[in-house]
C-alpha positions in Angstrom: 9.4 26.3 -19.0 9.0 22.5 -18.6 11.5 20.2 -16.9 11.9 16.6 -18.0 13.0 14.2 -15.3 14.3 10.7 -15.8 13.4 8.0 -13.5 16.3 6.5 -11.6 17.3 3.1 -12.9 17.0 0.3 -10.3 18.8 -2.9 -10.9 16.6 -6.0 -11.2 16.3 -8.2 -8.2 17.4 -11.3 -10.2 18.7 -11.8 -13.7 19.3 -15.2 -15.1 21.1 -15.9 -18.4 21.1 -19.4 -19.8 23.5 -20.2 -22.6 24.8 -23.2 -24.4 23.6 -25.8 -26.8 23.1 -25.3 -30.5 19.8 -23.6 -31.5 18.0 -24.2 -34.8 19.6 -21.0 -36.2 23.0 -22.7 -35.9 24.3 -20.4 -33.2 24.5 -20.9 -29.4 21.2 -20.9 -27.6 20.7 -18.0 -25.2 17.8 -16.9 -23.0 17.3 -14.1 -20.5 15.1 -14.0 -17.4 14.4 -11.1 -15.1 12.6 -10.3 -11.8 12.3 -6.7 -11.0 10.4 -5.0 -8.2 7.1 -5.5 -9.9 7.4 -8.1 -12.7 8.7 -11.6 -13.6 9.6 -12.0 -17.3 11.6 -14.3 -19.6 12.3 -14.5 -23.3 9.3 -16.0 -25.0 7.1 -15.9 -21.9 4.2 -13.6 -20.9 5.4 -11.4 -18.1 3.4 -11.4 -14.9 3.2 -9.3 -11.7 5.5 -10.2 -8.8 3.4 -10.3 -5.6 4.5 -8.6 -2.4 4.7 -12.0 -0.7 6.9 -13.4 -3.5 9.1 -10.3 -3.5 9.6 -10.6 0.3 10.5 -14.3 0.1 13.0 -13.7 -2.7 14.7 -10.8 -0.9 15.0 -12.9 2.3 16.5 -15.7 0.3 19.0 -13.3 -1.3 20.0 -11.9 2.1 20.8 -15.5 3.1 23.3 -16.2 0.3 26.5 -17.2 2.0 29.8 -16.8 0.1 31.5 -19.3 2.4 28.9 -21.9 1.4 29.6 -21.2 -2.2 33.3 -21.6 -1.9 32.8 -24.9 0.0 30.4 -26.2 -2.8 32.2 -25.9 -6.2 30.6 -27.4 -9.3 32.0 -30.8 -10.0 32.0 -32.6 -13.3 31.7 -31.4 -16.8 29.9 -28.2 -17.6 26.8 -29.0 -19.7 27.9 -26.5 -22.4 30.6 -29.0 -23.3 28.0 -31.5 -24.5 25.2 -29.3 -26.0 23.6 -28.5 -22.6 23.2 -25.1 -20.9 24.8 -23.2 -18.1 22.7 -20.9 -15.9 24.2 -17.6 -14.6 22.3 -15.9 -11.8 22.9 -12.3 -10.6 21.2 -11.1 -7.5 20.7 -7.5 -6.4 22.9 -6.8 -3.4 25.2 -9.8 -3.9 28.4 -8.7 -5.6 29.3 -11.8 -7.6 27.5 -13.6 -10.3 26.6 -17.3 -9.6 27.4 -19.5 -12.6 26.1 -23.1 -12.4 29.4 -24.3 -13.9 31.4 -22.7 -11.1 29.2 -23.4 -8.0 26.9 -26.2 -7.0 23.8 -24.1 -6.7 21.4 -26.8 -5.5 21.7 -25.7 -1.9 21.3 -21.9 -2.6 17.8 -20.9 -1.5 17.7 -17.7 -3.7 18.3 -19.9 -6.8 15.5 -22.2 -5.7 13.0 -19.3 -5.1 14.0 -17.6 -8.4 13.5 -20.9 -10.3 10.1 -21.5 -8.7 9.1 -17.9 -9.8 10.4 -18.3 -13.3 8.5 -21.6 -13.5 5.2 -19.8 -13.1 5.5 -18.0 -16.4 3.4 -19.1 -19.3 4.6 -19.1 -23.0 
């Protein structure tokens, strides 16, 4: 008799969804990005391996996310989706709330900065 086992699903370390603007298809533009324990990937990009050093730096930055800082730094202005731009929504493993760029000013959030640097290393 054989037993089939399913691997446990582990949440990604980071997911990023960008939405807004009008794509060539006539619908809203949307892209998804992901960093899991071993890989960095994004729609239309070649995935690459996440190094141990990169993973450690990202997890440290996530541990440093401060809800008090977020409440004290709301997004101000008009959300870019109102004028054909995009909003970025980050989700970090271990941090309960999502971080939409039209809700919070994310420029001072280290985890966002680290994630963006990592996503920026992907090649089309």
